[in-house]
C-alpha positions in Angstrom: -19.8 206.2 74.8 -21.3 204.0 72.0 -25.1 203.6 71.9 -24.7 199.9 72.5 -22.9 200.6 75.7 -25.4 203.2 76.9 -28.3 200.8 76.3 -26.4 198.0 78.2 -25.8 200.2 81.3 -29.3 201.6 81.2 -31.0 198.2 81.0 -28.9 196.8 83.9 -29.8 199.7 86.1 -33.4 199.7 85.2 -33.5 195.9 86.0 -32.0 196.5 89.3 -34.3 199.4 90.1 -37.3 197.4 89.0 -36.4 194.4 91.4 -36.1 196.9 94.4 -32.3 196.2 94.7 -31.0 199.6 93.9 -28.2 200.7 96.2 -27.8 204.3 97.3 -24.7 205.8 99.0 -25.5 208.0 102.1 -23.3 211.0 102.9 -22.5 210.8 106.7 -21.9 214.1 108.4 -18.2 214.9 109.1 -19.1 215.2 112.9 -18.9 211.4 113.9 -20.9 212.1 117.0 -23.9 213.6 114.9 -27.6 213.0 115.7 -27.9 209.7 113.7 -27.8 206.5 115.5 -25.5 204.0 113.7 -26.8 200.4 113.8 -25.4 199.7 110.4 -21.6 199.7 110.9 -19.1 197.2 112.0 -17.3 199.3 114.7 -18.1 196.6 117.1 -16.0 197.9 120.0 -16.2 201.5 119.4 -12.6 201.9 118.8 -13.0 203.9 115.6 -14.2 206.6 118.0 -11.7 206.2 120.7 -9.5 209.3 121.2 -6.5 207.2 122.0 -6.8 205.7 118.5 -7.2 209.1 117.0 -4.0 210.4 118.6 -2.0 207.2 117.7 -2.9 207.6 114.1 -2.1 211.4 114.3 1.2 210.7 115.8 2.0 207.9 113.1 1.3 210.4 110.3 3.7 213.0 112.1 6.4 210.4 112.3 6.0 208.3 109.1 4.1 210.7 106.7 0.6 210.3 105.2 1.4 207.2 103.0 3.9 204.5 102.7 4.9 205.7 99.2 5.6 202.1 97.7 4.6 198.5 98.0 5.9 196.3 100.9 8.5 194.7 98.7 9.9 197.9 97.3 10.4 200.5 100.0 6.9 200.8 101.8 7.4 198.1 104.5 8.2 200.4 107.5 9.1 199.5 111.0 5.5 200.2 112.2 4.2 197.6 109.7 6.6 195.2 111.0 5.6 195.7 114.5 2.1 195.4 113.7 2.6 192.0 111.9 4.5 190.7 114.9 1.8 191.8 117.3 -0.9 190.1 115.1 1.0 187.0 115.0 1.4 186.8 118.8 -2.3 187.6 119.4 -3.4 184.8 117.1 -0.9 182.4 118.3 0.8 182.1 114.8 4.4 182.2 113.7 3.9 185.3 111.4 1.1 187.6 110.0 1.2 189.5 106.7 -0.7 192.9 106.3 -3.0 193.5 103.3 -4.6 196.8 102.2 -8.2 195.4 102.6 -10.0 192.2 103.5 -11.2 191.7 100.1 -7.5 191.9 98.7 -6.4 189.4 101.4 -8.9 186.9 100.4 -8.3 187.4 96.7 -4.6 187.2 97.4 -4.5 184.0 99.5 -6.8 181.9 97.2 -5.1 183.1 94.0 -1.6 182.4 95.5 -2.7 179.0 97.0 -4.9 177.5 94.4 -4.8 176.6 90.7 -6.4 174.3 88.4 -5.1 171.3 90.2 -6.6 172.4 93.5 -10.2 171.7 94.7 -11.9 174.5 97.0 -14.9 173.6 99.0 -16.6 176.7 100.5 -19.7 177.2 102.7 -22.6 178.4 100.6 -23.0 181.7 102.5 -19.3 182.6 102.4 -18.4 186.3 101.8 -18.3 187.5 98.1 -14.5 188.0 98.4 -14.0 184.3 99.0 -16.2 183.3 96.2 -14.4 185.8 93.8 -11.0 184.6 95.0 -11.8 181.1 94.2 -12.9 182.2 90.7 -9.8 184.1 90.2 -7.6 181.2 91.2 -8.8 179.0 88.4 -9.4 176.0 90.9 -12.5 173.9 90.8 -14.7 175.2 93.4 -17.7 173.6 95.0 -20.0 175.1 97.7 -21.4 173.0 100.4 -24.7 173.6 102.4 -24.4 176.1 105.2 -23.2 174.4 108.4 -23.5 171.0 106.8 -20.6 168.9 107.6 -22.1 165.8 105.9 -22.4 167.5 102.6 -18.9 168.7 103.0 -17.6 165.3 103.8 -19.4 163.9 100.8 -17.7 166.5 98.5 -14.3 165.9 99.9 -14.7 162.1 99.7 -15.5 162.4 95.9 -12.7 164.7 95.2 -9.4 163.2 93.5 -7.6 166.5 93.7 -4.1 166.1 95.4 -4.6 169.6 97.0 -7.8 170.4 98.9 -8.8 173.6 100.6 -11.9 174.1 102.7 -12.9 177.8 103.2 -15.4 179.3 105.7 -16.3 182.4 107.2 -15.8 182.4 110.9 -18.8 184.7 111.6 -21.2 184.9 108.9 -21.5 188.6 107.9 -25.2 188.5 107.0 -26.6 186.0 109.6 -24.2 186.5 112.6 -23.9 182.8 113.1 -20.6 181.3 113.9 -18.9 178.3 112.1 -18.4 175.1 113.9 -14.5 175.3 113.7 -14.1 172.1 115.5 -16.1 170.1 113.0 -14.5 171.9 110.0 -11.0 171.1 111.5 -11.9 167.4 112.0 -13.5 166.9 108.5 -10.5 168.7 106.8 -7.9 166.7 108.7 -9.7 163.5 107.9 -9.4 164.2 104.1 -6.0 165.7 104.2 -7.4 169.3 103.3 -6.1 172.6 104.4 -8.7 174.8 106.2 -9.0 178.5 105.8 -11.1 180.6 108.0 -11.9 184.3 107.3 -12.6 185.7 110.9 -13.3 189.3 109.8 -16.3 189.6 112.1 -14.9 187.5 115.0 -11.5 189.0 115.7 -11.7 191.6 118.5 -15.2 190.3 119.5 -14.9 186.5 120.2 -12.3 184.5 122.2 -10.9 185.0 125.7 -8.5 187.7 124.5 -10.5 188.9 121.7 -8.5 186.9 119.1 -11.7 185.5 117.5 -13.4 182.1 116.9 -10.1 180.8 115.8 -7.3 182.9 117.3 -5.0 181.1 119.7 -7.6 178.4 120.5 -6.8 176.6 117.2 -3.1 176.2 116.1 -1.7 176.5 112.5 -1.8 172.7 112.4 -5.6 172.9 112.9 -6.3 176.1 110.8 -3.4 176.7 108.5 -4.8 179.9 107.0 -6.4 182.6 109.3 -7.6 185.8 107.8 -8.7 188.8 109.9 -9.6 192.4 109.1 -8.7 195.6 111.1 -11.5 197.8 109.9 -14.4 196.2 112.0 -13.7 195.6 115.7 -10.3 197.1 115.6 -11.8 200.3 114.2 -9.1 201.1 111.5 -8.6 199.8 108.0 -6.8 196.8 106.3 -6.4 193.1 107.0 -3.9 190.3 107.8 -3.3 186.8 107.1 -1.7 184.6 109.9 -0.1 181.3 109.7 3.3 179.5 109.8 6.3 180.9 108.2 6.1 178.8 105.0 2.5 180.1 104.4 3.6 183.7 104.8 6.7 183.4 102.7 4.6 181.9 100.0 2.1 184.8 99.9 4.9 187.3 99.9 6.2 185.7 96.8 3.1 184.8 95.0 0.1 186.9 96.2 -0.6 189.3 93.5 -2.8 191.7 95.7 0.1 191.8 98.2 3.0 192.2 95.7 1.5 194.8 93.3 0.0 197.5 95.7 1.0 200.2 97.8 1.5 199.3 101.5 -1.1 200.4 104.1 -0.6 204.0 105.4 1.7 203.8 108.3 -0.5 206.0 110.4 -3.1 203.3 110.1 -0.7 200.7 111.2 0.1 202.8 114.3 -3.5 203.4 115.2 -4.1 199.6 114.7 -1.3 198.8 117.2 -3.1 201.1 119.8 -6.4 199.3 119.1 -5.0 196.0 119.4 -3.4 196.8 122.9 -6.9 198.3 124.0 -8.6 195.1 122.9 -6.1 192.8 124.7 -6.0 195.0 127.9 -9.5 196.2 128.3 -11.9 193.2 128.2 -14.7 195.5 129.5 -15.4 196.7 125.9 -16.2 193.1 124.9 -18.3 192.6 128.2 -20.3 195.8 127.3 -20.9 194.6 123.8 -22.2 191.3 125.0 -24.4 193.0 127.5 -25.8 195.0 124.8 -26.4 192.1 122.5 -28.3 190.3 125.3 -30.5 193.3 126.1 -31.3 193.8 122.4 -32.2 190.1 121.9 -34.2 189.9 125.1 -36.4 193.0 124.3 -36.7 192.2 120.5 -38.0 188.8 121.2 -40.4 190.3 123.8 -41.7 192.4 121.0 -41.9 189.3 118.6 -39.7 191.0 116.0 -38.5 188.6 113.3 -35.1 188.1 114.8 -32.6 185.5 113.7 -30.6 183.3 116.1 -27.2 185.1 116.5 -25.0 185.6 119.5 -22.7 188.1 117.7 -23.2 191.8 117.1 -24.8 191.1 113.8 -28.6 190.8 114.6 -30.6 190.2 111.3 -34.4 190.8 111.2 -35.6 188.6 108.3 -38.3 190.6 106.6 -38.6 188.6 103.3 -39.4 190.9 100.4 -37.2 193.7 99.1 -40.0 196.3 99.3 -40.8 195.5 102.9 -37.1 195.8 103.9 -36.8 199.1 102.2 -39.8 200.3 103.9 -38.6 199.5 107.3 -35.2 201.0 106.6 -36.6 204.2 105.4 -38.9 204.5 108.6 -35.8 204.0 110.7 -34.0 206.5 108.7 -36.8 209.2 109.2 -36.4 208.7 112.9 -32.5 209.3 112.7 -31.5 205.6 112.8 -29.3 203.8 110.3 -29.8 200.0 109.8 -28.4 198.0 106.8 -31.3 197.1 104.3 -29.8 193.9 102.8 -31.4 192.3 99.7 -30.3 190.0 96.9 -28.0 189.2 95.5 -26.2 189.7 98.9 -28.7 187.3 100.5 -30.9 184.7 98.7 -34.1 185.7 97.2 -36.9 186.0 99.8 -34.4 186.5 102.6 -34.1 190.3 102.5 -33.4 191.8 106.0 -32.5 194.5 108.3 -29.0 193.8 109.4 -28.8 195.5 112.8 -25.3 195.7 114.3 -24.5 196.5 117.9 -21.5 198.3 119.4 -20.0 198.6 122.8 -20.6 202.3 122.6 -24.3 201.9 122.4 -26.1 202.9 125.5 -29.4 201.2 126.6 -31.3 204.4 125.6 -29.9 204.1 122.1 -31.0 200.5 121.9 -34.6 201.5 123.2 -34.9 204.0 120.4 -34.2 201.4 117.9 -36.6 198.9 119.5 -39.3 201.4 119.7 -38.8 202.3 115.9 -38.7 198.7 114.9 -42.0 198.1 116.9 -43.6 201.1 115.1 -42.7 199.7 111.7 -44.2 196.3 112.8 -47.4 198.1 114.2 -47.8 200.2 111.0 -47.8 197.0 109.0 -50.5 195.4 111.1 -52.7 198.5 110.7 -52.2 198.4 106.9 -52.0 194.8 106.1 -54.0 195.1 102.9 -51.4 197.5 101.7 -48.5 195.0 102.2 
């Protein structure tokens, strides 16, 4: 490596460390039922730890092999993939669905395939990085409207002269846990002849009468033409899908580079996801338990006067402000065997660093009590040492 490159990498790393934004991977023990309490992951219904899903994945591997062996358009689209796409389409009330290897690839692939320099994209300011990156990859003119601000969005749409307008929003915002106002987004988009794309990664499996998300079967393809969902969160497996009418799906099959030029999802994962999907639809008690856990945590956290944001989803952020404070709280939790996400810029705006607590249907009240006690201890220690902070 040339000296100039060494200096460039070293300087970038030093700047990030100086800003208290350095990220560190943690190796999780192979025993998934280990001593650490996980309040950082996105396994909202606990299906990643369900023995029935384990067995479905094992049986899928025995039947189809470890990998698909090729892209969907070559020889990697197996019958189990086709069955999963049909099941996802029925679940979301769409004509068809299309599998992608990851949610990031789904968002990049959709935006790259739909948009070009003649397209205008309008995004919520707090959208996921994959949506921001997908818009940039497409070459379209991209504008970001203020979070949950329909007036700002309408103003931007009214000034646009583009013949093709695309409004893009998260369904559930991954760092704040709040839910997009789908009804308003549908109304504003239709008034300005714009298509609406919702990435419901954190809503599918959790929200809606049958777990189909904040869009799902409630809103048709005419209202929300492009629906994206992931399989690696509430469904507990891996991968993603796009659901819509047949014209959209055929277009993506032809023009979405992240679909065309990558190996298909391992068939065992597809088999496991089919089992997860059936559990979500047939056993609403998992969502009921999750909602009970959310209500219990919020009630007790507010009683302790913890800095809790307003969220009705499993994502429960505690806004701590500064990076150093956030890292300190996360480290104290870690020493007590509790994992929670220490989220800092650039993932969130400067001054809005937070602990991102996520709840699961698998959590017991005793688990939540341990977390609350540890958080209260962090708060108490700060009060004792206020000159130090």
